[in-house]
mmCIF file as gemmi writes it, N, C-alpha and C atoms, coordinates in Angstrom:
data_model
loop_
_atom_site.group_PDB
_atom_site.id
_atom_site.type_symbol
_atom_site.label_atom_id
_atom_site.label_alt_id
_atom_site.label_comp_id
_atom_site.label_asym_id
_atom_site.label_entity_id
_atom_site.label_seq_id
_atom_site.pdbx_PDB_ins_code
_atom_site.Cartn_x
_atom_site.Cartn_y
_atom_site.Cartn_z
_atom_site.occupancy
_atom_site.B_iso_or_equiv
_atom_site.pdbx_formal_charge
_atom_site.auth_seq_id
_atom_site.auth_asym_id
_atom_site.pdbx_PDB_model_num
ATOM 1 N N . UNK Axp A 1 ? 0.846 -1.182 0 1 0 ? 1 A 1
ATOM 2 C CA . UNK Axp A 1 ? 0 0 0 1 0 ? 1 A 1
ATOM 3 C C . UNK Axp A 1 ? 0.889 1.242 0 1 0 ? 1 A 1
ATOM 4 N N . UNK Axp A 2 ? 0.439 2.234 -0.728 1 0 ? 2 A 1
ATOM 5 C CA . UNK Axp A 2 ? 1.214 3.468 -0.789 1 0 ? 2 A 1
ATOM 6 C C . UNK Axp A 2 ? 0.919 4.335 0.441 1 0 ? 2 A 1
ATOM 7 N N . UNK Axp A 3 ? 1.695 5.376 0.571 1 0 ? 3 A 1
ATOM 8 C CA . UNK Axp A 3 ? 1.583 6.286 1.704 1 0 ? 3 A 1
ATOM 9 C C . UNK Axp A 3 ? 0.201 6.946 1.752 1 0 ? 3 A 1
ATOM 10 N N . UNK Axp A 4 ? -0.309 7.349 0.605 1 0 ? 4 A 1
ATOM 11 C CA . UNK Axp A 4 ? -1.612 8.021 0.547 1 0 ? 4 A 1
ATOM 12 C C . UNK Axp A 4 ? -2.735 7.055 0.928 1 0 ? 4 A 1
ATOM 13 N N . UNK Axp A 5 ? -2.612 5.808 0.531 1 0 ? 5 A 1
ATOM 14 C CA . UNK Axp A 5 ? -3.628 4.826 0.895 1 0 ? 5 A 1
ATOM 15 C C . UNK Axp A 5 ? -3.655 4.597 2.399 1 0 ? 5 A 1
ATOM 16 N N . UNK Axp A 6 ? -2.501 4.594 3.055 1 0 ? 6 A 1
ATOM 17 C CA . UNK Axp A 6 ? -2.455 4.434 4.508 1 0 ? 6 A 1
ATOM 18 C C . UNK Axp A 6 ? -3.111 5.628 5.201 1 0 ? 6 A 1
ATOM 19 N N . UNK Axp A 7 ? -2.835 6.819 4.71 1 0 ? 7 A 1
ATOM 20 C CA . UNK Axp A 7 ? -3.434 8.018 5.304 1 0 ? 7 A 1
ATOM 21 C C . UNK Axp A 7 ? -4.951 7.986 5.134 1 0 ? 7 A 1
ATOM 22 N N . UNK Axp A 8 ? -5.412 7.575 3.956 1 0 ? 8 A 1
ATOM 23 C CA . UNK Axp A 8 ? -6.845 7.475 3.704 1 0 ? 8 A 1
ATOM 24 C C . UNK Axp A 8 ? -7.48 6.442 4.628 1 0 ? 8 A 1
ATOM 25 N N . UNK Axp A 9 ? -6.846 5.305 4.768 1 0 ? 9 A 1
ATOM 26 C CA . UNK Axp A 9 ? -7.36 4.248 5.645 1 0 ? 9 A 1
ATOM 27 C C . UNK Axp A 9 ? -7.416 4.721 7.091 1 0 ? 9 A 1
ATOM 28 N N . UNK Axp A 10 ? -6.376 5.391 7.545 1 0 ? 10 A 1
ATOM 29 C CA . UNK Axp A 10 ? -6.38 5.905 8.92 1 0 ? 10 A 1
ATOM 30 C C . UNK Axp A 10 ? -7.463 6.961 9.112 1 0 ? 10 A 1
ATOM 31 N N . UNK Axp A 11 ? -7.683 7.806 8.109 1 0 ? 11 A 1
ATOM 32 C CA . UNK Axp A 11 ? -8.745 8.802 8.194 1 0 ? 11 A 1
ATOM 33 C C . UNK Axp A 11 ? -10.124 8.17 8.289 1 0 ? 11 A 1
ATOM 34 N N . UNK Axp A 12 ? -10.338 7.137 7.496 1 0 ? 12 A 1
ATOM 35 C CA . UNK Axp A 12 ? -11.625 6.434 7.534 1 0 ? 12 A 1
ATOM 36 C C . UNK Axp A 12 ? -11.833 5.752 8.885 1 0 ? 12 A 1
ATOM 37 N N . UNK Axp A 13 ? -10.793 5.107 9.395 1 0 ? 13 A 1
ATOM 38 C CA . UNK Axp A 13 ? -10.89 4.45 10.701 1 0 ? 13 A 1
ATOM 39 C C . UNK Axp A 13 ? -11.113 5.466 11.818 1 0 ? 13 A 1
ATOM 40 N N . UNK Axp A 14 ? -10.444 6.605 11.738 1 0 ? 14 A 1
ATOM 41 C CA . UNK Axp A 14 ? -10.628 7.653 12.732 1 0 ? 14 A 1
ATOM 42 C C . UNK Axp A 14 ? -12.059 8.186 12.709 1 0 ? 14 A 1
ATOM 43 N N . UNK Axp A 15 ? -12.59 8.407 11.508 1 0 ? 15 A 1
ATOM 44 C CA . UNK Axp A 15 ? -13.969 8.888 11.394 1 0 ? 15 A 1
ATOM 45 C C . UNK Axp A 15 ? -14.956 7.849 11.922 1 0 ? 15 A 1
ATOM 46 N N . UNK Axp A 16 ? -14.717 6.581 11.609 1 0 ? 16 A 1
ATOM 47 C CA . UNK Axp A 16 ? -15.585 5.516 12.115 1 0 ? 16 A 1
ATOM 48 C C . UNK Axp A 16 ? -15.529 5.461 13.643 1 0 ? 16 A 1
ATOM 49 N N . UNK Axp A 17 ? -14.345 5.637 14.218 1 0 ? 17 A 1
ATOM 50 C CA . UNK Axp A 17 ? -14.211 5.62 15.681 1 0 ? 17 A 1
ATOM 51 C C . UNK Axp A 17 ? -14.984 6.786 16.304 1 0 ? 17 A 1
ATOM 52 N N . UNK Axp A 18 ? -14.927 7.951 15.672 1 0 ? 18 A 1
ATOM 53 C CA . UNK Axp A 18 ? -15.681 9.105 16.177 1 0 ? 18 A 1
ATOM 54 C C . UNK Axp A 18 ? -17.18 8.835 16.099 1 0 ? 18 A 1
ATOM 55 N N . UNK Axp A 19 ? -17.636 8.268 14.977 1 0 ? 19 A 1
ATOM 56 C CA . UNK Axp A 19 ? -19.061 7.933 14.844 1 0 ? 19 A 1
ATOM 57 C C . UNK Axp A 19 ? -19.479 6.919 15.906 1 0 ? 19 A 1
ATOM 58 N N . UNK Axp A 20 ? -18.655 5.923 16.137 1 0 ? 20 A 1
ATOM 59 C CA . UNK Axp A 20 ? -18.972 4.91 17.146 1 0 ? 20 A 1
ATOM 60 C C . UNK Axp A 20 ? -19.036 5.527 18.532 1 0 ? 20 A 1
ATOM 61 N N . UNK Axp A 21 ? -18.063 6.366 18.874 1 0 ? 21 A 1
ATOM 62 C CA . UNK Axp A 21 ? -18.05 7.029 20.177 1 0 ? 21 A 1
ATOM 63 C C . UNK Axp A 21 ? -19.291 7.901 20.363 1 0 ? 21 A 1
ATOM 64 N N . UNK Axp A 22 ? -19.632 8.701 19.357 1 0 ? 22 A 1
ATOM 65 C CA . UNK Axp A 22 ? -20.804 9.566 19.47 1 0 ? 22 A 1
ATOM 66 C C . UNK Axp A 22 ? -22.099 8.761 19.541 1 0 ? 22 A 1
ATOM 67 N N . UNK Axp A 23 ? -22.159 7.656 18.81 1 0 ? 23 A 1
ATOM 68 C CA . UNK Axp A 23 ? -23.35 6.809 18.864 1 0 ? 23 A 1
ATOM 69 C C . UNK Axp A 23 ? -23.544 6.229 20.266 1 0 ? 23 A 1
ATOM 70 N N . UNK Axp A 24 ? -22.471 5.78 20.867 1 0 ? 24 A 1
ATOM 71 C CA . UNK Axp A 24 ? -22.551 5.247 22.231 1 0 ? 24 A 1
ATOM 72 C C . UNK Axp A 24 ? -22.946 6.358 23.196 1 0 ? 24 A 1
ATOM 73 N N . UNK Axp A 25 ? -22.385 7.55 23 1 0 ? 25 A 1
ATOM 74 C CA . UNK Axp A 25 ? -22.725 8.682 23.863 1 0 ? 25 A 1
ATOM 75 C C . UNK Axp A 25 ? -24.2 9.059 23.737 1 0 ? 25 A 1
ATOM 76 N N . UNK Axp A 26 ? -24.718 9.038 22.51 1 0 ? 26 A 1
ATOM 77 C CA . UNK Axp A 26 ? -26.135 9.355 22.299 1 0 ? 26 A 1
ATOM 78 C C . UNK Axp A 26 ? -27.02 8.334 23.009 1 0 ? 26 A 1
ATOM 79 N N . UNK Axp A 27 ? -26.671 7.071 22.908 1 0 ? 27 A 1
ATOM 80 C CA . UNK Axp A 27 ? -27.484 6.021 23.516 1 0 ? 27 A 1
ATOM 81 C C . UNK Axp A 27 ? -27.446 6.097 25.037 1 0 ? 27 A 1
ATOM 82 N N . UNK Axp A 28 ? -26.289 6.386 25.615 1 0 ? 28 A 1
ATOM 83 C CA . UNK Axp A 28 ? -26.133 6.355 27.068 1 0 ? 28 A 1
ATOM 84 C C . UNK Axp A 28 ? -26.407 7.688 27.758 1 0 ? 28 A 1
ATOM 85 N N . UNK Axp A 29 ? -26.7 8.73 27.015 1 0 ? 29 A 1
ATOM 86 C CA . UNK Axp A 29 ? -26.929 10.044 27.626 1 0 ? 29 A 1
ATOM 87 C C . UNK Axp A 29 ? -28.207 10.019 28.449 1 0 ? 29 A 1
ATOM 88 N N . UNK Axp A 30 ? -28.117 10.392 29.745 1 0 ? 30 A 1
ATOM 89 C CA . UNK Axp A 30 ? -29.311 10.368 30.595 1 0 ? 30 A 1
ATOM 90 C C . UNK Axp A 30 ? -30.241 11.54 30.299 1 0 ? 30 A 1
ATOM 91 N N . UNK Axp A 31 ? -31.485 11.387 30.704 1 0 ? 31 A 1
ATOM 92 C CA . UNK Axp A 31 ? -32.501 12.435 30.593 1 0 ? 31 A 1
ATOM 93 C C . UNK Axp A 31 ? -32.713 12.888 29.147 1 0 ? 31 A 1
ATOM 94 N N . UNK Axp A 32 ? -32.702 11.937 28.236 1 0 ? 32 A 1
ATOM 95 C CA . UNK Axp A 32 ? -32.918 12.248 26.816 1 0 ? 32 A 1
ATOM 96 C C . UNK Axp A 32 ? -34.091 11.412 26.332 1 0 ? 32 A 1
ATOM 97 N N . UNK Axp A 33 ? -34.996 12.014 25.609 1 0 ? 33 A 1
ATOM 98 C CA . UNK Axp A 33 ? -36.159 11.327 25.069 1 0 ? 33 A 1
ATOM 99 C C . UNK Axp A 33 ? -35.707 10.261 24.063 1 0 ? 33 A 1
ATOM 100 N N . UNK Axp A 34 ? -36.288 9.058 24.095 1 0 ? 34 A 1
ATOM 101 C CA . UNK Axp A 34 ? -35.876 8.005 23.154 1 0 ? 34 A 1
ATOM 102 C C . UNK Axp A 34 ? -36.003 8.41 21.685 1 0 ? 34 A 1
ATOM 103 N N . UNK Axp A 35 ? -37.024 9.175 21.338 1 0 ? 35 A 1
ATOM 104 C CA . UNK Axp A 35 ? -37.169 9.626 19.952 1 0 ? 35 A 1
ATOM 105 C C . UNK Axp A 35 ? -36.008 10.544 19.56 1 0 ? 35 A 1
ATOM 106 N N . UNK Axp A 36 ? -35.563 11.353 20.493 1 0 ? 36 A 1
ATOM 107 C CA . UNK Axp A 36 ? -34.424 12.236 20.237 1 0 ? 36 A 1
ATOM 108 C C . UNK Axp A 36 ? -33.146 11.421 20.038 1 0 ? 36 A 1
ATOM 109 N N . UNK Axp A 37 ? -32.983 10.379 20.826 1 0 ? 37 A 1
ATOM 110 C CA . UNK Axp A 37 ? -31.807 9.508 20.68 1 0 ? 37 A 1
ATOM 111 C C . UNK Axp A 37 ? -31.78 8.854 19.304 1 0 ? 37 A 1
ATOM 112 N N . UNK Axp A 38 ? -32.925 8.329 18.889 1 0 ? 38 A 1
ATOM 113 C CA . UNK Axp A 38 ? -32.989 7.661 17.586 1 0 ? 38 A 1
ATOM 114 C C . UNK Axp A 38 ? -32.728 8.661 16.459 1 0 ? 38 A 1
ATOM 115 N N . UNK Axp A 39 ? -33.295 9.855 16.582 1 0 ? 39 A 1
ATOM 116 C CA . UNK Axp A 39 ? -33.084 10.871 15.553 1 0 ? 39 A 1
ATOM 117 C C . UNK Axp A 39 ? -31.603 11.24 15.436 1 0 ? 39 A 1
ATOM 118 N N . UNK Axp A 40 ? -30.93 11.426 16.566 1 0 ? 40 A 1
ATOM 119 C CA . UNK Axp A 40 ? -29.502 11.741 16.523 1 0 ? 40 A 1
ATOM 120 C C . UNK Axp A 40 ? -28.698 10.589 15.939 1 0 ? 40 A 1
ATOM 121 N N . UNK Axp A 41 ? -29.031 9.355 16.315 1 0 ? 41 A 1
ATOM 122 C CA . UNK Axp A 41 ? -28.316 8.198 15.77 1 0 ? 41 A 1
ATOM 123 C C . UNK Axp A 41 ? -28.46 8.123 14.253 1 0 ? 41 A 1
ATOM 124 N N . UNK Axp A 42 ? -29.677 8.285 13.781 1 0 ? 42 A 1
ATOM 125 C CA . UNK Axp A 42 ? -29.917 8.228 12.335 1 0 ? 42 A 1
ATOM 126 C C . UNK Axp A 42 ? -29.156 9.342 11.628 1 0 ? 42 A 1
ATOM 127 N N . UNK Axp A 43 ? -29.163 10.525 12.205 1 0 ? 43 A 1
ATOM 128 C CA . UNK Axp A 43 ? -28.487 11.659 11.582 1 0 ? 43 A 1
ATOM 129 C C . UNK Axp A 43 ? -26.971 11.466 11.564 1 0 ? 43 A 1
ATOM 130 N N . UNK Axp A 44 ? -26.413 10.967 12.656 1 0 ? 44 A 1
ATOM 131 C CA . UNK Axp A 44 ? -24.961 10.742 12.721 1 0 ? 44 A 1
ATOM 132 C C . UNK Axp A 44 ? -24.528 9.677 11.723 1 0 ? 44 A 1
ATOM 133 N N . UNK Axp A 45 ? -25.337 8.645 11.567 1 0 ? 45 A 1
ATOM 134 C CA . UNK Axp A 45 ? -24.957 7.537 10.684 1 0 ? 45 A 1
ATOM 135 C C . UNK Axp A 45 ? -25.302 7.846 9.222 1 0 ? 45 A 1
ATOM 136 N N . UNK Axp A 46 ? -26.448 8.469 8.969 1 0 ? 46 A 1
ATOM 137 C CA . UNK Axp A 46 ? -26.879 8.702 7.584 1 0 ? 46 A 1
ATOM 138 C C . UNK Axp A 46 ? -26.114 9.833 6.902 1 0 ? 46 A 1
ATOM 139 N N . UNK Axp A 47 ? -25.751 10.846 7.652 1 0 ? 47 A 1
ATOM 140 C CA . UNK Axp A 47 ? -25.027 11.998 7.096 1 0 ? 47 A 1
ATOM 141 C C . UNK Axp A 47 ? -23.705 12.093 7.872 1 0 ? 47 A 1
ATOM 142 N N . UNK Axp A 48 ? -22.718 11.284 7.484 1 0 ? 48 A 1
ATOM 143 C CA . UNK Axp A 48 ? -21.553 11.066 8.35 1 0 ? 48 A 1
ATOM 144 C C . UNK Axp A 48 ? -20.834 12.33 8.826 1 0 ? 48 A 1
ATOM 145 N N . UNK Axp A 49 ? -20.297 13.126 7.957 1 0 ? 49 A 1
ATOM 146 C CA . UNK Axp A 49 ? -19.499 14.26 8.411 1 0 ? 49 A 1
ATOM 147 C C . UNK Axp A 49 ? -20.372 15.358 9.011 1 0 ? 49 A 1
ATOM 148 N N . UNK Axp A 50 ? -21.441 15.701 8.333 1 0 ? 50 A 1
ATOM 149 C CA . UNK Axp A 50 ? -22.339 16.736 8.833 1 0 ? 50 A 1
ATOM 150 C C . UNK Axp A 50 ? -23.012 16.308 10.142 1 0 ? 50 A 1
ATOM 151 N N . UNK Axp A 51 ? -23.363 15.031 10.254 1 0 ? 51 A 1
ATOM 152 C CA . UNK Axp A 51 ? -23.987 14.532 11.475 1 0 ? 51 A 1
ATOM 153 C C . UNK Axp A 51 ? -23.069 14.625 12.68 1 0 ? 51 A 1
ATOM 154 N N . UNK Axp A 52 ? -21.795 14.28 12.49 1 0 ? 52 A 1
ATOM 155 C CA . UNK Axp A 52 ? -20.829 14.366 13.585 1 0 ? 52 A 1
ATOM 156 C C . UNK Axp A 52 ? -20.648 15.815 14.017 1 0 ? 52 A 1
ATOM 157 N N . UNK Axp A 53 ? -20.476 16.704 13.052 1 0 ? 53 A 1
ATOM 158 C CA . UNK Axp A 53 ? -20.274 18.117 13.367 1 0 ? 53 A 1
ATOM 159 C C . UNK Axp A 53 ? -21.518 18.695 14.04 1 0 ? 53 A 1
ATOM 160 N N . UNK Axp A 54 ? -22.693 18.369 13.534 1 0 ? 54 A 1
ATOM 161 C CA . UNK Axp A 54 ? -23.931 18.889 14.113 1 0 ? 54 A 1
ATOM 162 C C . UNK Axp A 54 ? -24.112 18.406 15.545 1 0 ? 54 A 1
ATOM 163 N N . UNK Axp A 55 ? -23.806 17.146 15.818 1 0 ? 55 A 1
ATOM 164 C CA . UNK Axp A 55 ? -23.967 16.649 17.191 1 0 ? 55 A 1
ATOM 165 C C . UNK Axp A 55 ? -22.969 17.315 18.126 1 0 ? 55 A 1
ATOM 166 N N . UNK Axp A 56 ? -21.747 17.504 17.651 1 0 ? 56 A 1
ATOM 167 C CA . UNK Axp A 56 ? -20.747 18.158 18.503 1 0 ? 56 A 1
ATOM 168 C C . UNK Axp A 56 ? -21.182 19.594 18.819 1 0 ? 56 A 1
ATOM 169 N N . UNK Axp A 57 ? -21.739 20.294 17.834 1 0 ? 57 A 1
ATOM 170 C CA . UNK Axp A 57 ? -22.141 21.678 18.053 1 0 ? 57 A 1
ATOM 171 C C . UNK Axp A 57 ? -23.489 21.828 18.756 1 0 ? 57 A 1
ATOM 172 N N . UNK Axp A 58 ? -24.446 20.942 18.473 1 0 ? 58 A 1
ATOM 173 C CA . UNK Axp A 58 ? -25.81 21.137 18.958 1 0 ? 58 A 1
ATOM 174 C C . UNK Axp A 58 ? -26.335 20.052 19.89 1 0 ? 58 A 1
ATOM 175 N N . UNK Axp A 59 ? -25.745 18.877 19.888 1 0 ? 59 A 1
ATOM 176 C CA . UNK Axp A 59 ? -26.336 17.744 20.584 1 0 ? 59 A 1
ATOM 177 C C . UNK Axp A 59 ? -26.144 17.711 22.075 1 0 ? 59 A 1
ATOM 178 N N . UNK Axp A 60 ? -25.104 18.35 22.584 1 0 ? 60 A 1
ATOM 179 C CA . UNK Axp A 60 ? -24.827 18.289 24.016 1 0 ? 60 A 1
ATOM 180 C C . UNK Axp A 60 ? -25.062 19.613 24.71 1 0 ? 60 A 1
ATOM 181 N N . UNK Axp A 61 ? -26.136 20.281 24.356 1 0 ? 61 A 1
ATOM 182 C CA . UNK Axp A 61 ? -26.44 21.548 24.988 1 0 ? 61 A 1
ATOM 183 C C . UNK Axp A 61 ? -27.039 21.272 26.363 1 0 ? 61 A 1
ATOM 184 N N . UNK Axp A 62 ? -26.427 21.847 27.38 1 0 ? 62 A 1
ATOM 185 C CA . UNK Axp A 62 ? -26.894 21.67 28.75 1 0 ? 62 A 1
ATOM 186 C C . UNK Axp A 62 ? -26.886 23.024 29.443 1 0 ? 62 A 1
ATOM 187 N N . UNK Axp A 63 ? -27.954 23.339 30.126 1 0 ? 63 A 1
ATOM 188 C CA . UNK Axp A 63 ? -28.013 24.641 30.778 1 0 ? 63 A 1
ATOM 189 C C . UNK Axp A 63 ? -27.381 24.612 32.16 1 0 ? 63 A 1
ATOM 190 N N . UNK Axp A 64 ? -26.972 23.475 32.631 1 0 ? 64 A 1
ATOM 191 C CA . UNK Axp A 64 ? -26.281 23.397 33.906 1 0 ? 64 A 1
ATOM 192 C C . UNK Axp A 64 ? -27.205 23.075 35.06 1 0 ? 64 A 1
ATOM 193 N N . UNK Axp A 65 ? -26.631 22.431 36.052 1 0 ? 65 A 1
ATOM 194 C CA . UNK Axp A 65 ? -27.423 22.007 37.212 1 0 ? 65 A 1
ATOM 195 C C . UNK Axp A 65 ? -27.855 23.182 38.074 1 0 ? 65 A 1
ATOM 196 N N . UNK Axp A 66 ? -26.981 24.178 38.224 1 0 ? 66 A 1
ATOM 197 C CA . UNK Axp A 66 ? -27.341 25.335 39.055 1 0 ? 66 A 1
ATOM 198 C C . UNK Axp A 66 ? -28.533 26.076 38.485 1 0 ? 66 A 1
ATOM 199 N N . UNK Axp A 67 ? -28.539 26.25 37.182 1 0 ? 67 A 1
ATOM 200 C CA . UNK Axp A 67 ? -29.649 26.966 36.561 1 0 ? 67 A 1
ATOM 201 C C . UNK Axp A 67 ? -30.942 26.165 36.667 1 0 ? 67 A 1
ATOM 202 N N . UNK Axp A 68 ? -30.855 24.86 36.535 1 0 ? 68 A 1
ATOM 203 C CA . UNK Axp A 68 ? -32.043 24.012 36.688 1 0 ? 68 A 1
ATOM 204 C C . UNK Axp A 68 ? -32.575 24.101 38.11 1 0 ? 68 A 1
ATOM 205 N N . UNK Axp A 69 ? -31.682 24.081 39.097 1 0 ? 69 A 1
ATOM 206 C CA . UNK Axp A 69 ? -32.107 24.18 40.496 1 0 ? 69 A 1
ATOM 207 C C . UNK Axp A 69 ? -32.769 25.527 40.776 1 0 ? 69 A 1
ATOM 208 N N . UNK Axp A 70 ? -32.203 26.616 40.24 1 0 ? 70 A 1
ATOM 209 C CA . UNK Axp A 70 ? -32.82 27.937 40.422 1 0 ? 70 A 1
ATOM 210 C C . UNK Axp A 70 ? -34.196 27.996 39.777 1 0 ? 70 A 1
ATOM 211 N N . UNK Axp A 71 ? -34.316 27.403 38.581 1 0 ? 71 A 1
ATOM 212 C CA . UNK Axp A 71 ? -35.611 27.401 37.89 1 0 ? 71 A 1
ATOM 213 C C . UNK Axp A 71 ? -36.64 26.608 38.681 1 0 ? 71 A 1
ATOM 214 N N . UNK Axp A 72 ? -36.232 25.472 39.252 1 0 ? 72 A 1
ATOM 215 C CA . UNK Axp A 72 ? -37.151 24.686 40.083 1 0 ? 72 A 1
ATOM 216 C C . UNK Axp A 72 ? -37.616 25.497 41.287 1 0 ? 72 A 1
ATOM 217 N N . UNK Axp A 73 ? -36.704 26.233 41.923 1 0 ? 73 A 1
ATOM 218 C CA . UNK Axp A 73 ? -37.082 27.065 43.065 1 0 ? 73 A 1
ATOM 219 C C . UNK Axp A 73 ? -38.061 28.153 42.657 1 0 ? 73 A 1
ATOM 220 N N . UNK Axp A 74 ? -37.852 28.776 41.514 1 0 ? 74 A 1
ATOM 221 C CA . UNK Axp A 74 ? -38.767 29.814 41.044 1 0 ? 74 A 1
ATOM 222 C C . UNK Axp A 74 ? -40.131 29.228 40.752 1 0 ? 74 A 1
ATOM 223 N N . UNK Axp A 75 ? -40.179 28.08 40.101 1 0 ? 75 A 1
ATOM 224 C CA . UNK Axp A 75 ? -41.465 27.447 39.771 1 0 ? 75 A 1
ATOM 225 C C . UNK Axp A 75 ? -42.196 27.052 41.048 1 0 ? 75 A 1
ATOM 226 N N . UNK Axp A 76 ? -41.478 26.548 42.046 1 0 ? 76 A 1
ATOM 227 C CA . UNK Axp A 76 ? -42.116 26.164 43.318 1 0 ? 76 A 1
ATOM 228 C C . UNK Axp A 76 ? -42.649 27.393 44.05 1 0 ? 76 A 1
ATOM 229 N N . UNK Axp A 77 ? -41.922 28.503 43.982 1 0 ? 77 A 1
ATOM 230 C CA . UNK Axp A 77 ? -42.388 29.695 44.675 1 0 ? 77 A 1
ATOM 231 C C . UNK Axp A 77 ? -43.605 30.323 43.992 1 0 ? 77 A 1
ATOM 232 N N . UNK Axp A 78 ? -43.754 30.106 42.688 1 0 ? 78 A 1
ATOM 233 C CA . UNK Axp A 78 ? -44.922 30.634 41.987 1 0 ? 78 A 1
ATOM 234 C C . UNK Axp A 78 ? -46.181 29.841 42.299 1 0 ? 78 A 1
ATOM 235 N N . UNK Axp A 79 ? -46.043 28.583 42.544 1 0 ? 79 A 1
ATOM 236 C CA . UNK Axp A 79 ? -47.209 27.745 42.784 1 0 ? 79 A 1
ATOM 237 C C . UNK Axp A 79 ? -47.677 27.878 44.196 1 0 ? 79 A 1
């Protein structure tokens, strides 16, 4: 195999490893609706490069535990 073929093979394996890692992360992420998990999995696998980039940019949005706790306190005080 030539040098370029090795680089191509390593790139493909690296991309596959990233897809596998993100797929496992999507499946194991807590507090996520099952329909949302399936949608992310399909998107990551069906649109390989764009799906990986989109999940990295948009899939792990979290507002933080402190903000959730403050919101719960506000909602409890309103009721």
